[in-house]
C-alpha positions in Angstrom: 91.2 116.3 129.8 94.0 118.2 131.1 96.6 119.8 129.9 98.7 115.9 130.6 96.2 114.1 128.6 95.8 116.7 125.5 100.0 116.9 125.2 100.0 113.0 125.1 97.6 113.1 122.8 99.0 115.7 120.4 102.4 113.2 121.1 100.5 110.4 119.7 99.1 112.3 116.7 102.8 113.3 115.5 103.9 110.0 116.2 104.3 108.1 113.0 103.3 104.5 113.3 105.2 101.7 111.7 103.8 100.1 108.8 105.3 96.7 107.8 105.0 96.0 104.2 106.1 92.4 103.4 107.4 92.1 99.9 109.5 89.3 97.5 113.9 89.0 97.8 113.3 89.7 93.6 111.6 92.3 92.3 108.9 94.1 93.7 111.0 97.4 93.7 108.1 99.8 92.4 105.7 98.5 94.6 107.5 98.9 97.2 108.2 102.1 96.1 104.2 103.3 95.9 103.2 101.4 99.2 106.3 103.6 101.1 104.6 107.0 99.7 100.9 106.2 100.2 102.1 105.3 104.0 104.0 108.4 104.1 101.8 110.8 102.7 99.0 108.8 105.2 101.3 109.6 108.2 103.0 106.7 108.8 106.5 105.1 108.2 106.9 101.9 106.3 109.3 99.0 106.9 109.8 96.6 104.4 109.7 92.9 104.9 111.4 90.1 102.9 111.8 86.3 103.2 115.5 87.2 103.6 116.2 90.5 104.5 116.8 91.9 107.6 114.3 91.0 110.7 111.3 93.0 110.6 110.6 95.2 114.3 109.6 92.8 116.8 106.6 95.6 117.3 104.9 97.3 114.0 101.4 99.1 114.6 100.1 98.1 111.0 100.5 95.4 108.5 100.3 95.7 105.0 100.7 92.8 102.8 101.4 93.6 98.9 101.0 91.9 95.4 103.4 89.7 93.8 104.1 85.8 92.8 101.3 83.3 93.3 100.0 81.4 96.3 101.0 78.0 96.9 98.0 76.3 95.8 99.1 73.6 98.3 97.7 76.1 100.9 93.7 75.7 99.3 93.8 73.4 96.5 90.6 72.2 95.1 90.6 70.0 92.1 90.8 72.2 88.8 88.1 70.2 87.3 86.3 71.7 89.3 87.6 74.8 88.6 85.0 76.3 85.9 87.8 79.2 85.0 90.4 76.7 83.2 88.8 77.1 79.8 90.8 79.9 77.8 89.4 79.3 74.8 86.4 81.1 76.2 88.1 84.2 76.8 87.8 87.0 74.2 90.9 89.0 73.2 90.9 92.0 74.6 89.6 94.9 72.6 92.3 98.0 71.2 93.1 100.6 73.8 92.2 104.1 73.5 94.8 106.1 71.8 95.8 107.7 74.9 96.2 104.4 77.5 97.6 103.0 74.4 100.4 105.8 74.2 101.0 106.0 78.5 101.5 102.5 78.1 104.2 102.6 75.6 105.9 105.2 77.8 106.0 103.3 81.2 107.4 100.0 79.6 110.6 100.9 80.1 110.1 102.1 83.7 108.0 98.9 84.5 110.9 96.5 83.3 113.6 98.6 85.1 111.1 98.4 88.4 109.5 95.0 88.1 106.3 96.1 88.0 104.5 92.7 86.6 103.4 90.2 89.3 105.6 87.6 89.3 105.0 84.2 88.5 105.1 80.8 89.6 104.7 80.5 93.3 107.1 81.7 96.5 106.7 79.0 99.3 109.3 81.3 101.4 107.9 84.3 101.2 104.3 82.2 102.4 106.1 81.3 105.1 106.8 85.0 106.0 103.5 86.5 105.0 101.7 83.9 107.0 103.7 84.9 110.3 103.6 88.4 110.0 99.6 87.6 109.2 99.1 85.7 112.6 100.6 87.7 114.3 99.6 90.9 113.6 95.8 88.8 114.2 97.0 87.9 117.7 97.2 91.1 119.0 94.4 92.8 116.9 97.1 95.3 114.3 95.3 96.6 111.7 96.2 94.3 108.2 95.8 95.7 104.5 95.7 92.5 101.9 96.4 94.0 98.1 96.4 91.7 95.5 98.1 88.6 96.7 97.5 89.8 100.1 94.0 89.8 99.8 94.4 85.8 98.7 96.6 85.7 101.4 94.5 86.9 103.8 91.3 84.6 102.4 93.5 81.5 102.3 94.4 82.4 106.3 90.3 81.5 106.8 90.4 78.2 105.0 89.0 79.9 101.4 89.8 79.1 98.1 91.5 80.8 94.9 90.3 80.1 91.1 93.8 79.9 89.3 93.0 81.4 86.2 90.0 84.0 86.2 90.1 83.8 82.6 86.8 82.3 81.5 85.0 85.3 83.8 85.7 87.1 80.7 83.6 86.2 78.0 81.8 88.9 77.1 83.8 92.1 78.1 87.4 91.6 77.8 90.1 90.8 80.7 92.3 94.3 81.5 95.6 94.5 82.5 96.6 97.9 83.6 98.0 100.2 85.7 95.3 102.7 85.4 91.7 102.5 86.9 89.7 101.4 83.8 87.6 98.6 85.7 84.3 99.2 87.5 83.5 98.1 90.7 80.8 97.4 92.6 81.1 98.2 96.6 78.8 96.5 99.2 77.3 99.0 101.0 77.7 99.6 105.0 80.9 97.4 104.8 83.8 99.2 106.2 85.6 99.2 102.6 82.8 101.1 101.5 83.4 103.8 104.1 86.3 104.4 103.7 85.7 105.4 99.7 83.2 107.0 100.1 80.9 105.5 97.2 78.8 102.7 95.6 81.0 102.3 92.4 85.0 103.3 91.2 86.9 102.0 89.1 90.3 100.6 89.9 93.5 99.2 88.1 94.1 95.2 87.3 97.8 93.3 87.5 96.4 89.6 89.0 95.7 86.2 87.2 94.0 84.6 90.2 91.5 85.7 92.6 89.4 84.5 95.4 87.4 81.3 94.9 85.1 80.6 98.1 85.4 82.8 101.2 87.3 82.0 104.3 85.7 82.1 107.7 84.0 85.0 108.9 84.9 86.7 106.0 82.6 88.6 103.2 82.6 90.6 100.6 82.7 94.0 99.8 83.1 94.4 96.6 82.7 92.7 93.2 83.1 93.2 89.3 79.3 92.8 86.8 80.7 89.1 86.0 81.5 88.2 89.5 85.7 88.2 90.2 85.5 89.6 94.2 87.3 92.2 94.3 87.2 93.2 98.3 86.6 91.4 101.6 86.5 92.2 104.8 86.3 90.3 108.3 83.2 90.5 110.2 84.3 90.5 113.4 87.8 92.0 113.7 88.6 96.0 113.9 90.4 96.2 110.5 91.7 93.5 108.3 90.8 93.9 104.5 91.3 92.5 101.0 91.5 94.1 97.7 92.1 92.7 94.7 93.5 95.9 92.6 96.3 97.8 93.9 95.7 101.0 95.2 98.9 102.2 96.2 99.8 102.9 92.2 96.6 105.0 91.9 97.7 108.2 94.6 96.1 110.4 92.2 92.7 109.2 93.7 91.4 110.6 97.0 89.4 107.9 97.6 92.1 105.3 97.2 94.7 107.5 99.0 92.0 106.9 101.8 92.6 103.3 102.3 95.8 103.9 103.5 95.1 107.1 105.9 92.1 104.7 107.5 95.2 101.9 108.0 97.7 104.5 109.7 94.6 105.8 111.4 94.0 102.4 112.7 97.5 101.8 113.6 97.1 104.9 116.0 93.8 103.1 117.6 91.3 105.0 115.6 89.5 102.2 114.0 87.3 103.4 111.3 84.0 102.5 110.4 83.0 100.6 114.2 
């Protein structure tokens, strides 16, 4: 490579790719703050997109579909009587937390309330429509996509998959955990892009969700599961970078492997698709 080529390559490395991050009109402040920081630390520049917010740029280099309200069931509905996860009477209550986790949760409660950390209930049809438009734009132009929690579910429904409306009955032996902290153990599928990015066969993650993927969308594969079978990660088998995770890596900046997800997305936004 000549000096001009080297200079151009160096300039592309220095330029921060634009990462579009979707969210709701109301709430979601903490997710936006933590995601923006994660993208910045990974070398990108995050821009927020909401249903009634300012129009995002016509061109962006990467897409993050954030967490939040449930997806409108009309987009993926299956009859409830066929859903084995709608029997909450079989659920065991969460066991007592270790004293340190309990203390931290109490200390963080005011911050969680102030920043609307808890994911919204109900459905948000305007957000569904906005995100599906951005998702289609990214798919058409081969822009790398990372779906977080609701975002992973949206990717699945876009490819004609379905969801469980309530996963409570999966937790008949182990308690259902809802926490910011990495207390849930998941198993990663070997040789998947997600497994290569995280660099391990198992990891600990957080959990803020009440729904999950039921049937896989077309050309998606499972990349992570819990012991009880709840799907924690998916990716597209033929596209360069379409990854969905059920947990919230933006809230785990202290864990190097979770930061790698954002680093991989930013690298892909520069054209360096990992795990090819």
